mmJSON file of the N, C-alpha and C atoms, coordinates in Angstrom:
{"data_MODEL":{"atom_site":{
"group_PDB":["ATOM","ATOM","ATOM","ATOM","ATOM","ATOM","ATOM","ATOM","ATOM","ATOM","ATOM","ATOM","ATOM","ATOM","ATOM","ATOM","ATOM","ATOM","ATOM","ATOM","ATOM","ATOM","ATOM","ATOM","ATOM","ATOM","ATOM","ATOM","ATOM","ATOM","ATOM","ATOM","ATOM","ATOM","ATOM","ATOM","ATOM","ATOM","ATOM","ATOM","ATOM","ATOM","ATOM","ATOM","ATOM","ATOM","ATOM","ATOM","ATOM","ATOM","ATOM","ATOM","ATOM","ATOM","ATOM","ATOM","ATOM","ATOM","ATOM","ATOM","ATOM","ATOM","ATOM","ATOM","ATOM","ATOM","ATOM","ATOM","ATOM","ATOM","ATOM","ATOM","ATOM","ATOM","ATOM","ATOM","ATOM","ATOM","ATOM","ATOM","ATOM","ATOM","ATOM","ATOM","ATOM","ATOM","ATOM","ATOM","ATOM","ATOM","ATOM","ATOM","ATOM","ATOM","ATOM","ATOM","ATOM","ATOM","ATOM","ATOM","ATOM","ATOM","ATOM","ATOM","ATOM","ATOM","ATOM","ATOM","ATOM","ATOM","ATOM","ATOM","ATOM","ATOM","ATOM","ATOM","ATOM","ATOM","ATOM","ATOM","ATOM","ATOM","ATOM","ATOM","ATOM","ATOM","ATOM","ATOM","ATOM","ATOM","ATOM","ATOM","ATOM","ATOM","ATOM","ATOM","ATOM","ATOM","ATOM","ATOM","ATOM","ATOM","ATOM","ATOM","ATOM","ATOM","ATOM","ATOM","ATOM","ATOM","ATOM","ATOM","ATOM","ATOM","ATOM","ATOM","ATOM","ATOM","ATOM","ATOM","ATOM","ATOM","ATOM","ATOM","ATOM","ATOM","ATOM","ATOM","ATOM","ATOM","ATOM","ATOM","ATOM","ATOM","ATOM","ATOM","ATOM","ATOM","ATOM","ATOM","ATOM","ATOM","ATOM","ATOM","ATOM","ATOM","ATOM","ATOM","ATOM","ATOM","ATOM","ATOM","ATOM","ATOM","ATOM","ATOM","ATOM","ATOM"],
"id":[1,2,3,4,5,6,7,8,9,10,11,12,13,14,15,16,17,18,19,20,21,22,23,24,25,26,27,28,29,30,31,32,33,34,35,36,37,38,39,40,41,42,43,44,45,46,47,48,49,50,51,52,53,54,55,56,57,58,59,60,61,62,63,64,65,66,67,68,69,70,71,72,73,74,75,76,77,78,79,80,81,82,83,84,85,86,87,88,89,90,91,92,93,94,95,96,97,98,99,100,101,102,103,104,105,106,107,108,109,110,111,112,113,114,115,116,117,118,119,120,121,122,123,124,125,126,127,128,129,130,131,132,133,134,135,136,137,138,139,140,141,142,143,144,145,146,147,148,149,150,151,152,153,154,155,156,157,158,159,160,161,162,163,164,165,166,167,168,169,170,171,172,173,174,175,176,177,178,179,180,181,182,183,184,185,186,187,188,189,190,191,192,193,194,195,196,197,198],
"type_symbol":["N","C","C","N","C","C","N","C","C","N","C","C","N","C","C","N","C","C","N","C","C","N","C","C","N","C","C","N","C","C","N","C","C","N","C","C","N","C","C","N","C","C","N","C","C","N","C","C","N","C","C","N","C","C","N","C","C","N","C","C","N","C","C","N","C","C","N","C","C","N","C","C","N","C","C","N","C","C","N","C","C","N","C","C","N","C","C","N","C","C","N","C","C","N","C","C","N","C","C","N","C","C","N","C","C","N","C","C","N","C","C","N","C","C","N","C","C","N","C","C","N","C","C","N","C","C","N","C","C","N","C","C","N","C","C","N","C","C","N","C","C","N","C","C","N","C","C","N","C","C","N","C","C","N","C","C","N","C","C","N","C","C","N","C","C","N","C","C","N","C","C","N","C","C","N","C","C","N","C","C","N","C","C","N","C","C","N","C","C","N","C","C","N","C","C","N","C","C"],
"label_atom_id":["N","CA","C","N","CA","C","N","CA","C","N","CA","C","N","CA","C","N","CA","C","N","CA","C","N","CA","C","N","CA","C","N","CA","C","N","CA","C","N","CA","C","N","CA","C","N","CA","C","N","CA","C","N","CA","C","N","CA","C","N","CA","C","N","CA","C","N","CA","C","N","CA","C","N","CA","C","N","CA","C","N","CA","C","N","CA","C","N","CA","C","N","CA","C","N","CA","C","N","CA","C","N","CA","C","N","CA","C","N","CA","C","N","CA","C","N","CA","C","N","CA","C","N","CA","C","N","CA","C","N","CA","C","N","CA","C","N","CA","C","N","CA","C","N","CA","C","N","CA","C","N","CA","C","N","CA","C","N","CA","C","N","CA","C","N","CA","C","N","CA","C","N","CA","C","N","CA","C","N","CA","C","N","CA","C","N","CA","C","N","CA","C","N","CA","C","N","CA","C","N","CA","C","N","CA","C","N","CA","C","N","CA","C","N","CA","C","N","CA","C","N","CA","C","N","CA","C","N","CA","C"],
"label_alt_id":[null,null,null,null,null,null,null,null,null,null,null,null,null,null,null,null,null,null,null,null,null,null,null,null,null,null,null,null,null,null,null,null,null,null,null,null,null,null,null,null,null,null,null,null,null,null,null,null,null,null,null,null,null,null,null,null,null,null,null,null,null,null,null,null,null,null,null,null,null,null,null,null,null,null,null,null,null,null,null,null,null,null,null,null,null,null,null,null,null,null,null,null,null,null,null,null,null,null,null,null,null,null,null,null,null,null,null,null,null,null,null,null,null,null,null,null,null,null,null,null,null,null,null,null,null,null,null,null,null,null,null,null,null,null,null,null,null,null,null,null,null,null,null,null,null,null,null,null,null,null,null,null,null,null,null,null,null,null,null,null,null,null,null,null,null,null,null,null,null,null,null,null,null,null,null,null,null,null,null,null,null,null,null,null,null,null,null,null,null,null,null,null,null,null,null,null,null,null],
"label_comp_id":["MET","MET","MET","SER","SER","SER","LEU","LEU","LEU","ALA","ALA","ALA","GLY","GLY","GLY","GLN","GLN","GLN","VAL","VAL","VAL","VAL","VAL","VAL","VAL","VAL","VAL","LEU","LEU","LEU","VAL","VAL","VAL","THR","THR","THR","GLY","GLY","GLY","ARG","ARG","ARG","ASN","ASN","ASN","LYS","LYS","LYS","GLY","GLY","GLY","ILE","ILE","ILE","GLU","GLU","GLU","ARG","ARG","ARG","ASP","ASP","ASP","THR","THR","THR","CYS","CYS","CYS","PHE","PHE","PHE","ALA","ALA","ALA","LEU","LEU","LEU","ALA","ALA","ALA","LYS","LYS","LYS","GLU","GLU","GLU","GLY","GLY","GLY","ALA","ALA","ALA","ASP","ASP","ASP","ILE","ILE","ILE","VAL","VAL","VAL","ILE","ILE","ILE","ALA","ALA","ALA","ALA","ALA","ALA","ARG","ARG","ARG","GLN","GLN","GLN","GLU","GLU","GLU","SER","SER","SER","GLU","GLU","GLU","SER","SER","SER","ARG","ARG","ARG","GLU","GLU","GLU","THR","THR","THR","LEU","LEU","LEU","ASP","ASP","ASP","LYS","LYS","LYS","LEU","LEU","LEU","LYS","LYS","LYS","SER","SER","SER","MET","MET","MET","GLY","GLY","GLY","ILE","ILE","ILE","LYS","LYS","LYS","CYS","CYS","CYS","CYS","CYS","CYS","PRO","PRO","PRO","LEU","LEU","LEU","HIS","HIS","HIS","LYS","LYS","LYS","ARG","ARG","ARG","LYS","LYS","LYS","GLN","GLN","GLN","GLN","GLN","GLN"],
"label_asym_id":["A","A","A","A","A","A","A","A","A","A","A","A","A","A","A","A","A","A","A","A","A","A","A","A","A","A","A","A","A","A","A","A","A","A","A","A","A","A","A","A","A","A","A","A","A","A","A","A","A","A","A","A","A","A","A","A","A","A","A","A","A","A","A","A","A","A","A","A","A","A","A","A","A","A","A","A","A","A","A","A","A","A","A","A","A","A","A","A","A","A","A","A","A","A","A","A","A","A","A","A","A","A","A","A","A","A","A","A","A","A","A","A","A","A","A","A","A","A","A","A","A","A","A","A","A","A","A","A","A","A","A","A","A","A","A","A","A","A","A","A","A","A","A","A","A","A","A","A","A","A","A","A","A","A","A","A","A","A","A","A","A","A","A","A","A","A","A","A","A","A","A","A","A","A","A","A","A","A","A","A","A","A","A","A","A","A","A","A","A","A","A","A","A","A","A","A","A","A"],
"label_entity_id":["1","1","1","1","1","1","1","1","1","1","1","1","1","1","1","1","1","1","1","1","1","1","1","1","1","1","1","1","1","1","1","1","1","1","1","1","1","1","1","1","1","1","1","1","1","1","1","1","1","1","1","1","1","1","1","1","1","1","1","1","1","1","1","1","1","1","1","1","1","1","1","1","1","1","1","1","1","1","1","1","1","1","1","1","1","1","1","1","1","1","1","1","1","1","1","1","1","1","1","1","1","1","1","1","1","1","1","1","1","1","1","1","1","1","1","1","1","1","1","1","1","1","1","1","1","1","1","1","1","1","1","1","1","1","1","1","1","1","1","1","1","1","1","1","1","1","1","1","1","1","1","1","1","1","1","1","1","1","1","1","1","1","1","1","1","1","1","1","1","1","1","1","1","1","1","1","1","1","1","1","1","1","1","1","1","1","1","1","1","1","1","1","1","1","1","1","1","1"],
"label_seq_id":[1,1,1,2,2,2,3,3,3,4,4,4,5,5,5,6,6,6,7,7,7,8,8,8,9,9,9,10,10,10,11,11,11,12,12,12,13,13,13,14,14,14,15,15,15,16,16,16,17,17,17,18,18,18,19,19,19,20,20,20,21,21,21,22,22,22,23,23,23,24,24,24,25,25,25,26,26,26,27,27,27,28,28,28,29,29,29,30,30,30,31,31,31,32,32,32,33,33,33,34,34,34,35,35,35,36,36,36,37,37,37,38,38,38,39,39,39,40,40,40,41,41,41,42,42,42,43,43,43,44,44,44,45,45,45,46,46,46,47,47,47,48,48,48,49,49,49,50,50,50,51,51,51,52,52,52,53,53,53,54,54,54,55,55,55,56,56,56,57,57,57,58,58,58,59,59,59,60,60,60,61,61,61,62,62,62,63,63,63,64,64,64,65,65,65,66,66,66],
"pdbx_PDB_ins_code":[null,null,null,null,null,null,null,null,null,null,null,null,null,null,null,null,null,null,null,null,null,null,null,null,null,null,null,null,null,null,null,null,null,null,null,null,null,null,null,null,null,null,null,null,null,null,null,null,null,null,null,null,null,null,null,null,null,null,null,null,null,null,null,null,null,null,null,null,null,null,null,null,null,null,null,null,null,null,null,null,null,null,null,null,null,null,null,null,null,null,null,null,null,null,null,null,null,null,null,null,null,null,null,null,null,null,null,null,null,null,null,null,null,null,null,null,null,null,null,null,null,null,null,null,null,null,null,null,null,null,null,null,null,null,null,null,null,null,null,null,null,null,null,null,null,null,null,null,null,null,null,null,null,null,null,null,null,null,null,null,null,null,null,null,null,null,null,null,null,null,null,null,null,null,null,null,null,null,null,null,null,null,null,null,null,null,null,null,null,null,null,null,null,null,null,null,null,null],
"Cartn_x":[51.519,51.006,50.437,50.949,50.921,49.026,48.406,47.896,47.67,48.036,48.282,48.508,47.57,47.283,47.263,46.945,46.632,45.098,44.051,43.16,42.408,41.03,39.821,38.81,38.13,37.69,36.153,34.963,33.147,33.229,32.669,31.988,30.239,29.624,28.259,27.834,26.498,25.665,25.828,25.13,24.423,25.965,27.355,28.118,28.64,27.663,28.1,28.805,29.119,29.85,30.749,30.488,31.789,32.283,30.914,31.233,32.125,31.781,32.452,34.117,34.064,35.67,36.215,35.406,35.93,36.402,35.895,36.157,37.843,37.624,38.398,40.073,39.838,40.986,41.718,40.953,41.115,42.185,41.518,41.665,43.275,43.242,45.034,46.202,45.592,46.658,46.624,45.924,46.22,45.563,43.845,43.319,42.289,41.887,40.633,39.383,38.299,36.846,35.881,35.354,33.683,32.898,32.044,30.991,29.706,28.878,27.701,26.593,25.373,24.393,23.024,22.304,20.866,20.62,21.089,20.839,22.064,21.894,23.54,23.33,22.441,22.486,23.088,23.207,23.738,25.193,25.826,27.614,27.882,27.497,27.513,29.019,28.667,29.497,30.91,30.62,31.687,32.908,31.863,32.693,33.67,32.575,33.72,35.126,34.474,35.871,36.849,36.72,37.528,38.218,37.77,37.886,38.836,38.925,39.491,40.391,40.784,41.822,42.845,42.34,43.386,43.08,42.05,41.796,40.7,41.259,40.477,38.764,37.748,36.554,35.372,34.504,33.452,32.255,30.797,29.881,28.797,28.281,27.625,26.19,25.08,24.181,22.418,21.661,20.54,20.071,19.351,18.861,17.841,17.124,15.969,14.825,14.268,13.216,11.993,12.129,11.281,10.021],
"Cartn_y":[-60.921,-60.449,-61.323,-61.242,-62.75,-61.672,-61.976,-61.397,-62.446,-63.769,-64.635,-63.76,-64.211,-63.507,-62.3,-61.359,-59.974,-59.771,-60.051,-59.597,-61.179,-60.37,-61.64,-60.544,-61.642,-60.749,-61.447,-60.292,-60.799,-60.955,-62.025,-61.946,-62.306,-61.486,-61.575,-61.972,-62.226,-62.859,-64.245,-65.13,-66.824,-67.724,-66.865,-67.434,-68.894,-68.163,-68.846,-67.391,-67.959,-67.218,-66.158,-64.723,-64.151,-63.958,-63.966,-63.935,-65.405,-66.877,-67.921,-67.694,-67.013,-66.738,-65.656,-64.992,-64.077,-64.813,-65.58,-66.134,-67.035,-67.929,-68.466,-67.97,-66.737,-66.509,-65.31,-64.687,-63.942,-65.134,-66.352,-67.533,-67.816,-68.377,-68.391,-67.476,-66.199,-65.404,-65.511,-66.29,-65.825,-65.337,-65.241,-64.294,-65.103,-65.234,-65.955,-65.263,-66.096,-65.708,-65.58,-64.904,-65.444,-64.99,-65.766,-65.777,-66.015,-64.904,-64.22,-63.944,-65.251,-65.791,-65.787,-65.095,-65.402,-66.864,-68.246,-69.733,-70.628,-70.844,-71.702,-72.484,-73.043,-74.21,-73.621,-72.182,-71.347,-70.931,-71.649,-70.845,-72.595,-73.384,-74.833,-74.988,-75.479,-75.916,-74.95,-73.782,-72.918,-73.347,-73.467,-73.591,-74.742,-75.838,-76.968,-77.193,-76.731,-76.692,-75.709,-74.932,-73.51,-74.614,-75.299,-76.06,-77.503,-77.668,-79.001,-78.327,-77.507,-76.469,-76.23,-75.952,-75.825,-74.43,-73.715,-72.544,-72.035,-70.513,-70.288,-69.433,-69.908,-69.641,-69.835,-69.223,-69.501,-68.854,-69.197,-68.812,-67.52,-66.889,-65.852,-65.736,-66.546,-66.664,-65.708,-66.02,-65.051,-66.122,-65.552,-66.212,-66.495,-67.501,-68.338,-67.59,-66.618,-66.584,-67.434,-67.146,-67.674,-67.54],
"Cartn_z":[14.033,15.176,15.957,17.284,18.432,19.25,19.282,20.625,21.752,21.852,22.876,24.404,25.379,26.315,26.832,25.753,25.523,25.521,24.132,24.018,24.398,24.571,24.35,23.481,22.534,21.603,22.187,22.018,22.1,20.509,19.865,18.908,18.962,18.294,18.323,17.118,16.896,16.058,16.075,14.806,14.941,14.734,14.823,14.317,13.323,12.272,10.732,10.357,8.934,7.822,8.284,8.1,8.696,10.497,11.332,12.532,13.063,12.523,12.549,12.385,11.023,10.296,11.322,11.666,12.603,13.666,14.402,15.47,15.26,14.175,13.808,13.691,12.501,12.27,13.796,14.516,15.589,16.806,16.834,17.757,17.217,15.711,14.94,15.48,15.705,16.489,18.033,18.318,20.131,20.797,20.191,21.35,21.714,23.093,23.628,23.534,22.864,22.137,23.58,23.294,24.034,22.991,22.907,21.603,22.383,21.668,22.296,21.783,21.725,20.797,21.822,20.908,21.76,22.4,21.819,22.068,22.068,23.104,22.749,21.423,21.188,19.913,18.533,18.767,17.692,17.715,18.755,19.002,19.329,19.756,19.97,18.943,17.831,16.802,16.909,16.668,17.144,18.097,19.365,20.56,20.673,20.313,20.566,19.49,18.154,17.281,17.86,18.481,18.863,19.746,21.207,21.932,21.384,20.538,19.887,19.193,18.713,18.75,19.714,21.15,21.903,22.317,21.457,21.967,23.39,23.81,25.009,24.732,25.162,24.911,25.623,25.693,26.427,25.753,25.602,25.222,26.437,25.95,26.463,25.943,26.367,26.017,26.613,25.721,27.251,27.501,28.553,29.898,29.809,29.862,29.67,30.768,29.798,30.946,31.733,32.992,34.016,34.243],
"occupancy":[1.0,1.0,1.0,1.0,1.0,1.0,1.0,1.0,1.0,1.0,1.0,1.0,1.0,1.0,1.0,1.0,1.0,1.0,1.0,1.0,1.0,1.0,1.0,1.0,1.0,1.0,1.0,1.0,1.0,1.0,1.0,1.0,1.0,1.0,1.0,1.0,1.0,1.0,1.0,1.0,1.0,1.0,1.0,1.0,1.0,1.0,1.0,1.0,1.0,1.0,1.0,1.0,1.0,1.0,1.0,1.0,1.0,1.0,1.0,1.0,1.0,1.0,1.0,1.0,1.0,1.0,1.0,1.0,1.0,1.0,1.0,1.0,1.0,1.0,1.0,1.0,1.0,1.0,1.0,1.0,1.0,1.0,1.0,1.0,1.0,1.0,1.0,1.0,1.0,1.0,1.0,1.0,1.0,1.0,1.0,1.0,1.0,1.0,1.0,1.0,1.0,1.0,1.0,1.0,1.0,1.0,1.0,1.0,1.0,1.0,1.0,1.0,1.0,1.0,1.0,1.0,1.0,1.0,1.0,1.0,1.0,1.0,1.0,1.0,1.0,1.0,1.0,1.0,1.0,1.0,1.0,1.0,1.0,1.0,1.0,1.0,1.0,1.0,1.0,1.0,1.0,1.0,1.0,1.0,1.0,1.0,1.0,1.0,1.0,1.0,1.0,1.0,1.0,1.0,1.0,1.0,1.0,1.0,1.0,1.0,1.0,1.0,1.0,1.0,1.0,1.0,1.0,1.0,1.0,1.0,1.0,1.0,1.0,1.0,1.0,1.0,1.0,1.0,1.0,1.0,1.0,1.0,1.0,1.0,1.0,1.0,1.0,1.0,1.0,1.0,1.0,1.0,1.0,1.0,1.0,1.0,1.0,1.0],
"B_iso_or_equiv":[0.0,0.0,0.0,0.0,0.0,0.0,0.0,0.0,0.0,0.0,0.0,0.0,0.0,0.0,0.0,0.0,0.0,0.0,0.0,0.0,0.0,0.0,0.0,0.0,0.0,0.0,0.0,0.0,0.0,0.0,0.0,0.0,0.0,0.0,0.0,0.0,0.0,0.0,0.0,0.0,0.0,0.0,0.0,0.0,0.0,0.0,0.0,0.0,0.0,0.0,0.0,0.0,0.0,0.0,0.0,0.0,0.0,0.0,0.0,0.0,0.0,0.0,0.0,0.0,0.0,0.0,0.0,0.0,0.0,0.0,0.0,0.0,0.0,0.0,0.0,0.0,0.0,0.0,0.0,0.0,0.0,0.0,0.0,0.0,0.0,0.0,0.0,0.0,0.0,0.0,0.0,0.0,0.0,0.0,0.0,0.0,0.0,0.0,0.0,0.0,0.0,0.0,0.0,0.0,0.0,0.0,0.0,0.0,0.0,0.0,0.0,0.0,0.0,0.0,0.0,0.0,0.0,0.0,0.0,0.0,0.0,0.0,0.0,0.0,0.0,0.0,0.0,0.0,0.0,0.0,0.0,0.0,0.0,0.0,0.0,0.0,0.0,0.0,0.0,0.0,0.0,0.0,0.0,0.0,0.0,0.0,0.0,0.0,0.0,0.0,0.0,0.0,0.0,0.0,0.0,0.0,0.0,0.0,0.0,0.0,0.0,0.0,0.0,0.0,0.0,0.0,0.0,0.0,0.0,0.0,0.0,0.0,0.0,0.0,0.0,0.0,0.0,0.0,0.0,0.0,0.0,0.0,0.0,0.0,0.0,0.0,0.0,0.0,0.0,0.0,0.0,0.0,0.0,0.0,0.0,0.0,0.0,0.0],
"pdbx_formal_charge":[null,null,null,null,null,null,null,null,null,null,null,null,null,null,null,null,null,null,null,null,null,null,null,null,null,null,null,null,null,null,null,null,null,null,null,null,null,null,null,null,null,null,null,null,null,null,null,null,null,null,null,null,null,null,null,null,null,null,null,null,null,null,null,null,null,null,null,null,null,null,null,null,null,null,null,null,null,null,null,null,null,null,null,null,null,null,null,null,null,null,null,null,null,null,null,null,null,null,null,null,null,null,null,null,null,null,null,null,null,null,null,null,null,null,null,null,null,null,null,null,null,null,null,null,null,null,null,null,null,null,null,null,null,null,null,null,null,null,null,null,null,null,null,null,null,null,null,null,null,null,null,null,null,null,null,null,null,null,null,null,null,null,null,null,null,null,null,null,null,null,null,null,null,null,null,null,null,null,null,null,null,null,null,null,null,null,null,null,null,null,null,null,null,null,null,null,null,null],
"auth_seq_id":[1,1,1,2,2,2,3,3,3,4,4,4,5,5,5,6,6,6,7,7,7,8,8,8,9,9,9,10,10,10,11,11,11,12,12,12,13,13,13,14,14,14,15,15,15,16,16,16,17,17,17,18,18,18,19,19,19,20,20,20,21,21,21,22,22,22,23,23,23,24,24,24,25,25,25,26,26,26,27,27,27,28,28,28,29,29,29,30,30,30,31,31,31,32,32,32,33,33,33,34,34,34,35,35,35,36,36,36,37,37,37,38,38,38,39,39,39,40,40,40,41,41,41,42,42,42,43,43,43,44,44,44,45,45,45,46,46,46,47,47,47,48,48,48,49,49,49,50,50,50,51,51,51,52,52,52,53,53,53,54,54,54,55,55,55,56,56,56,57,57,57,58,58,58,59,59,59,60,60,60,61,61,61,62,62,62,63,63,63,64,64,64,65,65,65,66,66,66],
"auth_comp_id":["MET","MET","MET","SER","SER","SER","LEU","LEU","LEU","ALA","ALA","ALA","GLY","GLY","GLY","GLN","GLN","GLN","VAL","VAL","VAL","VAL","VAL","VAL","VAL","VAL","VAL","LEU","LEU","LEU","VAL","VAL","VAL","THR","THR","THR","GLY","GLY","GLY","ARG","ARG","ARG","ASN","ASN","ASN","LYS","LYS","LYS","GLY","GLY","GLY","ILE","ILE","ILE","GLU","GLU","GLU","ARG","ARG","ARG","ASP","ASP","ASP","THR","THR","THR","CYS","CYS","CYS","PHE","PHE","PHE","ALA","ALA","ALA","LEU","LEU","LEU","ALA","ALA","ALA","LYS","LYS","LYS","GLU","GLU","GLU","GLY","GLY","GLY","ALA","ALA","ALA","ASP","ASP","ASP","ILE","ILE","ILE","VAL","VAL","VAL","ILE","ILE","ILE","ALA","ALA","ALA","ALA","ALA","ALA","ARG","ARG","ARG","GLN","GLN","GLN","GLU","GLU","GLU","SER","SER","SER","GLU","GLU","GLU","SER","SER","SER","ARG","ARG","ARG","GLU","GLU","GLU","THR","THR","THR","LEU","LEU","LEU","ASP","ASP","ASP","LYS","LYS","LYS","LEU","LEU","LEU","LYS","LYS","LYS","SER","SER","SER","MET","MET","MET","GLY","GLY","GLY","ILE","ILE","ILE","LYS","LYS","LYS","CYS","CYS","CYS","CYS","CYS","CYS","PRO","PRO","PRO","LEU","LEU","LEU","HIS","HIS","HIS","LYS","LYS","LYS","ARG","ARG","ARG","LYS","LYS","LYS","GLN","GLN","GLN","GLN","GLN","GLN"],
"auth_asym_id":["A","A","A","A","A","A","A","A","A","A","A","A","A","A","A","A","A","A","A","A","A","A","A","A","A","A","A","A","A","A","A","A","A","A","A","A","A","A","A","A","A","A","A","A","A","A","A","A","A","A","A","A","A","A","A","A","A","A","A","A","A","A","A","A","A","A","A","A","A","A","A","A","A","A","A","A","A","A","A","A","A","A","A","A","A","A","A","A","A","A","A","A","A","A","A","A","A","A","A","A","A","A","A","A","A","A","A","A","A","A","A","A","A","A","A","A","A","A","A","A","A","A","A","A","A","A","A","A","A","A","A","A","A","A","A","A","A","A","A","A","A","A","A","A","A","A","A","A","A","A","A","A","A","A","A","A","A","A","A","A","A","A","A","A","A","A","A","A","A","A","A","A","A","A","A","A","A","A","A","A","A","A","A","A","A","A","A","A","A","A","A","A","A","A","A","A","A","A"],
"auth_atom_id":["N","CA","C","N","CA","C","N","CA","C","N","CA","C","N","CA","C","N","CA","C","N","CA","C","N","CA","C","N","CA","C","N","CA","C","N","CA","C","N","CA","C","N","CA","C","N","CA","C","N","CA","C","N","CA","C","N","CA","C","N","CA","C","N","CA","C","N","CA","C","N","CA","C","N","CA","C","N","CA","C","N","CA","C","N","CA","C","N","CA","C","N","CA","C","N","CA","C","N","CA","C","N","CA","C","N","CA","C","N","CA","C","N","CA","C","N","CA","C","N","CA","C","N","CA","C","N","CA","C","N","CA","C","N","CA","C","N","CA","C","N","CA","C","N","CA","C","N","CA","C","N","CA","C","N","CA","C","N","CA","C","N","CA","C","N","CA","C","N","CA","C","N","CA","C","N","CA","C","N","CA","C","N","CA","C","N","CA","C","N","CA","C","N","CA","C","N","CA","C","N","CA","C","N","CA","C","N","CA","C","N","CA","C","N","CA","C","N","CA","C","N","CA","C","N","CA","C","N","CA","C"],
"pdbx_PDB_model_num":[1,1,1,1,1,1,1,1,1,1,1,1,1,1,1,1,1,1,1,1,1,1,1,1,1,1,1,1,1,1,1,1,1,1,1,1,1,1,1,1,1,1,1,1,1,1,1,1,1,1,1,1,1,1,1,1,1,1,1,1,1,1,1,1,1,1,1,1,1,1,1,1,1,1,1,1,1,1,1,1,1,1,1,1,1,1,1,1,1,1,1,1,1,1,1,1,1,1,1,1,1,1,1,1,1,1,1,1,1,1,1,1,1,1,1,1,1,1,1,1,1,1,1,1,1,1,1,1,1,1,1,1,1,1,1,1,1,1,1,1,1,1,1,1,1,1,1,1,1,1,1,1,1,1,1,1,1,1,1,1,1,1,1,1,1,1,1,1,1,1,1,1,1,1,1,1,1,1,1,1,1,1,1,1,1,1,1,1,1,1,1,1,1,1,1,1,1,1]
}}}
């Protein structure tokens, strides 16, 4: 089943374990990925890997309090 150009997936959590595996499994099917995490450092490695695979992906992080 190809998800290319049809689906944007929002994955939440620390992006380790099952969250990370979910990102890669859906990306391999062609889904674009949005990763939501409290801190950028929690998702940076996964985002970098997805981008290196040519997958459209972006982070969604909690804003810092001012």
